[in-house]
KOLPATI-796127 format. One record per atom (N, C-alpha, C, O): residue number from 0; residue in one letter; atom name; x, y, z. Coordinates in steps of 0.02 Angstrom, whole numbers, plus 50000, padded with zeros to 5 digits. Example, Ala and Ser with C-alpha at 12.3 -4.5 7.8 and 13.67 -1.06 7.14 Angstrom:
2
+-----+----+----+-------+-------+-------+
|   i | aa | at |     u |     v |     w |
+-----+----+----+-------+-------+-------+
|   0 |  A |  N | 50660 | 49716 | 50390 |
|   0 |  A | CA | 50615 | 49775 | 50390 |
|   0 |  A |  C | 50660 | 49835 | 50390 |
|   0 |  A |  O | 50712 | 49834 | 50423 |
|   1 |  S |  N | 50642 | 49888 | 50354 |
|   1 |  S | CA | 50684 | 49947 | 50357 |
|   1 |  S |  C | 50645 | 50002 | 50394 |
|   1 |  S |  O | 50670 | 50057 | 50402 |
+-----+----+----+-------+-------+-------+
//
This chain:
65
+-----+----+----+-------+-------+-------+
|   i | aa | at |     u |     v |     w |
+-----+----+----+-------+-------+-------+
|   0 |  X |  N | 47571 | 55664 | 48257 |
|   0 |  X | CA | 47562 | 55735 | 48268 |
|   0 |  X |  C | 47619 | 55764 | 48311 |
|   0 |  X |  O | 47642 | 55820 | 48300 |
|   1 |  X |  N | 47642 | 55724 | 48359 |
|   1 |  X | CA | 47698 | 55747 | 48400 |
|   1 |  X |  C | 47761 | 55753 | 48357 |
|   1 |  X |  O | 47800 | 55800 | 48365 |
|   2 |  X |  N | 47770 | 55705 | 48312 |
|   2 |  X | CA | 47828 | 55708 | 48267 |
|   2 |  X |  C | 47825 | 55770 | 48223 |
|   2 |  X |  O | 47876 | 55803 | 48213 |
|   3 |  X |  N | 47767 | 55787 | 48198 |
|   3 |  X | CA | 47758 | 55846 | 48156 |
|   3 |  X |  C | 47774 | 55909 | 48196 |
|   3 |  X |  O | 47805 | 55955 | 48170 |
|   4 |  X |  N | 47752 | 55912 | 48259 |
|   4 |  X | CA | 47767 | 55970 | 48301 |
|   4 |  X |  C | 47841 | 55974 | 48317 |
|   4 |  X |  O | 47868 | 56029 | 48324 |
|   5 |  X |  N | 47875 | 55917 | 48323 |
|   5 |  X | CA | 47946 | 55918 | 48336 |
|   5 |  X |  C | 47985 | 55944 | 48276 |
|   5 |  X |  O | 48035 | 55978 | 48283 |
|   6 |  X |  N | 47961 | 55928 | 48215 |
|   6 |  X | CA | 47992 | 55955 | 48155 |
|   6 |  X |  C | 47981 | 56030 | 48153 |
|   6 |  X |  O | 48026 | 56068 | 48135 |
|   7 |  X |  N | 47921 | 56052 | 48171 |
|   7 |  X | CA | 47907 | 56124 | 48174 |
|   7 |  X |  C | 47951 | 56158 | 48225 |
|   7 |  X |  O | 47976 | 56213 | 48214 |
|   8 |  X |  N | 47963 | 56125 | 48282 |
|   8 |  X | CA | 48006 | 56152 | 48333 |
|   8 |  X |  C | 48076 | 56162 | 48307 |
|   8 |  X |  O | 48110 | 56211 | 48324 |
|   9 |  X |  N | 48099 | 56116 | 48265 |
|   9 |  X | CA | 48167 | 56121 | 48237 |
|   9 |  X |  C | 48173 | 56179 | 48187 |
|   9 |  X |  O | 48222 | 56215 | 48189 |
|  10 |  X |  N | 48124 | 56187 | 48144 |
|  10 |  X | CA | 48130 | 56235 | 48089 |
|  10 |  X |  C | 48096 | 56302 | 48101 |
|  10 |  X |  O | 48109 | 56350 | 48065 |
|  11 |  X |  N | 48052 | 56307 | 48150 |
|  11 |  X | CA | 48016 | 56369 | 48161 |
|  11 |  X |  C | 48040 | 56408 | 48222 |
|  11 |  X |  O | 48009 | 56457 | 48241 |
|  12 |  X |  N | 48094 | 56386 | 48253 |
|  12 |  X | CA | 48122 | 56422 | 48310 |
|  12 |  X |  C | 48196 | 56436 | 48296 |
|  12 |  X |  O | 48227 | 56403 | 48254 |
|  13 |  X |  N | 48223 | 56485 | 48331 |
|  13 |  X | CA | 48294 | 56502 | 48322 |
|  13 |  X |  C | 48339 | 56451 | 48356 |
|  13 |  X |  O | 48391 | 56433 | 48329 |
|  14 |  X |  N | 48319 | 56429 | 48416 |
|  14 |  X | CA | 48357 | 56379 | 48453 |
|  14 |  X |  C | 48310 | 56322 | 48472 |
|  14 |  X |  O | 48250 | 56332 | 48476 |
|  15 |  X |  N | 48338 | 56263 | 48484 |
|  15 |  X | CA | 48296 | 56206 | 48504 |
|  15 |  X |  C | 48266 | 56216 | 48573 |
|  15 |  X |  O | 48217 | 56184 | 48591 |
|  16 |  X |  N | 48296 | 56260 | 48613 |
|  16 |  X | CA | 48269 | 56273 | 48680 |
|  16 |  X |  C | 48210 | 56321 | 48679 |
|  16 |  X |  O | 48173 | 56325 | 48728 |
|  17 |  X |  N | 48200 | 56356 | 48623 |
|  17 |  X | CA | 48141 | 56400 | 48616 |
|  17 |  X |  C | 48080 | 56357 | 48603 |
|  17 |  X |  O | 48084 | 56305 | 48571 |
|  18 |  X |  N | 48024 | 56379 | 48628 |
|  18 |  X | CA | 47962 | 56341 | 48619 |
|  18 |  X |  C | 47910 | 56377 | 48576 |
|  18 |  X |  O | 47865 | 56345 | 48548 |
|  19 |  X |  N | 47917 | 56442 | 48569 |
|  19 |  X | CA | 47867 | 56480 | 48532 |
|  19 |  X |  C | 47888 | 56483 | 48458 |
|  19 |  X |  O | 47944 | 56503 | 48441 |
|  20 |  X |  N | 47841 | 56464 | 48414 |
|  20 |  X | CA | 47854 | 56465 | 48343 |
|  20 |  X |  C | 47857 | 56536 | 48317 |
|  20 |  X |  O | 47816 | 56578 | 48335 |
|  21 |  X |  N | 47907 | 56550 | 48276 |
|  21 |  X | CA | 47913 | 56616 | 48245 |
|  21 |  X |  C | 47858 | 56625 | 48193 |
|  21 |  X |  O | 47834 | 56681 | 48183 |
|  22 |  X |  N | 47839 | 56572 | 48159 |
|  22 |  X | CA | 47790 | 56576 | 48105 |
|  22 |  X |  C | 47719 | 56585 | 48131 |
|  22 |  X |  O | 47683 | 56631 | 48110 |
|  23 |  X |  N | 47698 | 56542 | 48178 |
|  23 |  X | CA | 47628 | 56543 | 48199 |
|  23 |  X |  C | 47618 | 56571 | 48270 |
|  23 |  X |  O | 47562 | 56590 | 48288 |
|  24 |  X |  N | 47670 | 56574 | 48310 |
|  24 |  X | CA | 47663 | 56599 | 48378 |
|  24 |  X |  C | 47636 | 56548 | 48427 |
|  24 |  X |  O | 47620 | 56565 | 48484 |
|  25 |  X |  N | 47631 | 56486 | 48406 |
|  25 |  X | CA | 47604 | 56432 | 48449 |
|  25 |  X |  C | 47660 | 56405 | 48493 |
|  25 |  X |  O | 47718 | 56400 | 48472 |
|  26 |  X |  N | 47642 | 56387 | 48555 |
|  26 |  X | CA | 47690 | 56355 | 48600 |
|  26 |  X |  C | 47697 | 56282 | 48579 |
|  26 |  X |  O | 47654 | 56241 | 48595 |
|  27 |  X |  N | 47750 | 56266 | 48544 |
|  27 |  X | CA | 47760 | 56199 | 48516 |
|  27 |  X |  C | 47775 | 56148 | 48570 |
|  27 |  X |  O | 47757 | 56089 | 48563 |
|  28 |  X |  N | 47808 | 56168 | 48623 |
|  28 |  X | CA | 47824 | 56121 | 48678 |
|  28 |  X |  C | 47760 | 56096 | 48711 |
|  28 |  X |  O | 47754 | 56038 | 48729 |
|  29 |  X |  N | 47711 | 56141 | 48719 |
|  29 |  X | CA | 47647 | 56122 | 48749 |
|  29 |  X |  C | 47610 | 56074 | 48702 |
|  29 |  X |  O | 47579 | 56026 | 48725 |
|  30 |  X |  N | 47613 | 56087 | 48637 |
|  30 |  X | CA | 47580 | 56043 | 48589 |
|  30 |  X |  C | 47612 | 55973 | 48590 |
|  30 |  X |  O | 47576 | 55923 | 48589 |
|  31 |  X |  N | 47678 | 55970 | 48592 |
|  31 |  X | CA | 47712 | 55905 | 48594 |
|  31 |  X |  C | 47694 | 55867 | 48657 |
|  31 |  X |  O | 47680 | 55807 | 48654 |
|  32 |  X |  N | 47693 | 55901 | 48713 |
|  32 |  X | CA | 47675 | 55869 | 48777 |
|  32 |  X |  C | 47603 | 55842 | 48774 |
|  32 |  X |  O | 47590 | 55787 | 48797 |
|  33 |  X |  N | 47558 | 55882 | 48746 |
|  33 |  X | CA | 47488 | 55861 | 48741 |
|  33 |  X |  C | 47481 | 55799 | 48696 |
|  33 |  X |  O | 47445 | 55753 | 48713 |
|  34 |  X |  N | 47516 | 55799 | 48640 |
|  34 |  X | CA | 47512 | 55742 | 48594 |
|  34 |  X |  C | 47542 | 55679 | 48625 |
|  34 |  X |  O | 47516 | 55624 | 48613 |
|  35 |  X |  N | 47595 | 55686 | 48664 |
|  35 |  X | CA | 47624 | 55628 | 48698 |
|  35 |  X |  C | 47575 | 55599 | 48749 |
|  35 |  X |  O | 47567 | 55538 | 48754 |
|  36 |  X |  N | 47541 | 55642 | 48786 |
|  36 |  X | CA | 47492 | 55619 | 48836 |
|  36 |  X |  C | 47434 | 55584 | 48801 |
|  36 |  X |  O | 47411 | 55532 | 48824 |
|  37 |  X |  N | 47410 | 55612 | 48746 |
|  37 |  X | CA | 47355 | 55582 | 48709 |
|  37 |  X |  C | 47375 | 55514 | 48680 |
|  37 |  X |  O | 47335 | 55467 | 48680 |
|  38 |  X |  N | 47437 | 55508 | 48656 |
|  38 |  X | CA | 47460 | 55444 | 48629 |
|  38 |  X |  C | 47464 | 55391 | 48684 |
|  38 |  X |  O | 47445 | 55334 | 48673 |
|  39 |  X |  N | 47487 | 55410 | 48743 |
|  39 |  X | CA | 47490 | 55363 | 48800 |
|  39 |  X |  C | 47420 | 55342 | 48820 |
|  39 |  X |  O | 47408 | 55283 | 48833 |
|  40 |  X |  N | 47373 | 55389 | 48825 |
|  40 |  X | CA | 47305 | 55372 | 48843 |
|  40 |  X |  C | 47272 | 55326 | 48792 |
|  40 |  X |  O | 47238 | 55278 | 48811 |
|  41 |  X |  N | 47283 | 55340 | 48728 |
|  41 |  X | CA | 47255 | 55296 | 48676 |
|  41 |  X |  C | 47285 | 55226 | 48681 |
|  41 |  X |  O | 47249 | 55177 | 48672 |
|  42 |  X |  N | 47349 | 55222 | 48694 |
|  42 |  X | CA | 47381 | 55157 | 48702 |
|  42 |  X |  C | 47353 | 55118 | 48761 |
|  42 |  X |  O | 47342 | 55058 | 48756 |
|  43 |  X |  N | 47342 | 55153 | 48817 |
|  43 |  X | CA | 47313 | 55120 | 48876 |
|  43 |  X |  C | 47242 | 55096 | 48863 |
|  43 |  X |  O | 47223 | 55042 | 48885 |
|  44 |  X |  N | 47203 | 55136 | 48826 |
|  44 |  X | CA | 47135 | 55116 | 48810 |
|  44 |  X |  C | 47136 | 55054 | 48765 |
|  44 |  X |  O | 47096 | 55008 | 48775 |
|  45 |  X |  N | 47180 | 55053 | 48715 |
|  45 |  X | CA | 47184 | 54994 | 48671 |
|  45 |  X |  C | 47205 | 54932 | 48710 |
|  45 |  X |  O | 47177 | 54879 | 48700 |
|  46 |  X |  N | 47253 | 54939 | 48754 |
|  46 |  X | CA | 47275 | 54882 | 48795 |
|  46 |  X |  C | 47217 | 54858 | 48839 |
|  46 |  X |  O | 47206 | 54798 | 48846 |
|  47 |  X |  N | 47181 | 54905 | 48869 |
|  47 |  X | CA | 47123 | 54886 | 48910 |
|  47 |  X |  C | 47069 | 54851 | 48871 |
|  47 |  X |  O | 47040 | 54802 | 48895 |
|  48 |  X |  N | 47056 | 54875 | 48811 |
|  48 |  X | CA | 47006 | 54842 | 48769 |
|  48 |  X |  C | 47029 | 54772 | 48748 |
|  48 |  X |  O | 46988 | 54726 | 48744 |
|  49 |  X |  N | 47094 | 54764 | 48735 |
|  49 |  X | CA | 47119 | 54697 | 48717 |
|  49 |  X |  C | 47115 | 54649 | 48776 |
|  49 |  X |  O | 47098 | 54590 | 48767 |
|  50 |  X |  N | 47128 | 54673 | 48835 |
|  50 |  X | CA | 47126 | 54631 | 48895 |
|  50 |  X |  C | 47054 | 54609 | 48911 |
|  50 |  X |  O | 47042 | 54551 | 48928 |
|  51 |  X |  N | 47007 | 54656 | 48905 |
|  51 |  X | CA | 46937 | 54641 | 48924 |
|  51 |  X |  C | 46892 | 54627 | 48864 |
|  51 |  X |  O | 46831 | 54632 | 48870 |
|  52 |  X |  N | 46921 | 54610 | 48806 |
|  52 |  X | CA | 46880 | 54599 | 48747 |
|  52 |  X |  C | 46831 | 54542 | 48754 |
|  52 |  X |  O | 46775 | 54545 | 48729 |
|  53 |  X |  N | 46851 | 54488 | 48789 |
|  53 |  X | CA | 46805 | 54431 | 48797 |
|  53 |  X |  C | 46745 | 54451 | 48839 |
|  53 |  X |  O | 46689 | 54431 | 48823 |
|  54 |  X |  N | 46756 | 54489 | 48893 |
|  54 |  X | CA | 46700 | 54511 | 48935 |
|  54 |  X |  C | 46655 | 54559 | 48897 |
|  54 |  X |  O | 46594 | 54557 | 48904 |
|  55 |  X |  N | 46685 | 54602 | 48857 |
|  55 |  X | CA | 46645 | 54651 | 48819 |
|  55 |  X |  C | 46602 | 54615 | 48767 |
|  55 |  X |  O | 46543 | 54629 | 48760 |
|  56 |  X |  N | 46632 | 54568 | 48730 |
|  56 |  X | CA | 46596 | 54532 | 48679 |
|  56 |  X |  C | 46544 | 54485 | 48709 |
|  56 |  X |  O | 46490 | 54475 | 48681 |
|  57 |  X |  N | 46560 | 54455 | 48767 |
|  57 |  X | CA | 46513 | 54410 | 48800 |
|  57 |  X |  C | 46452 | 54448 | 48823 |
|  57 |  X |  O | 46396 | 54424 | 48815 |
|  58 |  X |  N | 46461 | 54507 | 48852 |
|  58 |  X | CA | 46405 | 54548 | 48875 |
|  58 |  X |  C | 46361 | 54569 | 48816 |
|  58 |  X |  O | 46300 | 54571 | 48822 |
|  59 |  X |  N | 46392 | 54584 | 48760 |
|  59 |  X | CA | 46354 | 54606 | 48702 |
|  59 |  X |  C | 46312 | 54548 | 48675 |
|  59 |  X |  O | 46253 | 54558 | 48659 |
|  60 |  X |  N | 46340 | 54488 | 48671 |
|  60 |  X | CA | 46303 | 54431 | 48644 |
|  60 |  X |  C | 46248 | 54409 | 48693 |
|  60 |  X |  O | 46196 | 54385 | 48671 |
|  61 |  X |  N | 46258 | 54417 | 48758 |
|  61 |  X | CA | 46206 | 54400 | 48807 |
|  61 |  X |  C | 46147 | 54447 | 48803 |
|  61 |  X |  O | 46090 | 54427 | 48812 |
|  62 |  X |  N | 46161 | 54511 | 48788 |
|  62 |  X | CA | 46107 | 54560 | 48783 |
|  62 |  X |  C | 46066 | 54550 | 48720 |
|  62 |  X |  O | 46007 | 54569 | 48718 |
|  63 |  X |  N | 46095 | 54521 | 48667 |
|  63 |  X | CA | 46059 | 54510 | 48605 |
|  63 |  X |  C | 46011 | 54452 | 48610 |
|  63 |  X |  O | 45962 | 54449 | 48573 |
|  64 |  X |  N | 46023 | 54404 | 48656 |
|  64 |  X | CA | 45981 | 54344 | 48661 |
|  64 |  X |  C | 45917 | 54359 | 48696 |
|  64 |  X |  O | 45875 | 54315 | 48705 |
+-----+----+----+-------+-------+-------+
//
């Protein structure tokens, strides 16, 4: 999604330093920043789940018994 917004930033603004889209009026820089933050958070969550997967699966199997 960030890549898509960066393409929009290139083709929907007069200069690369502009952030407001001529077509839709959306602040593309804010959208790109938001998508980067969401990607980082999702990555951290995945890493956390991979690190603690044994504890998560162990707790689930103990509760089923």
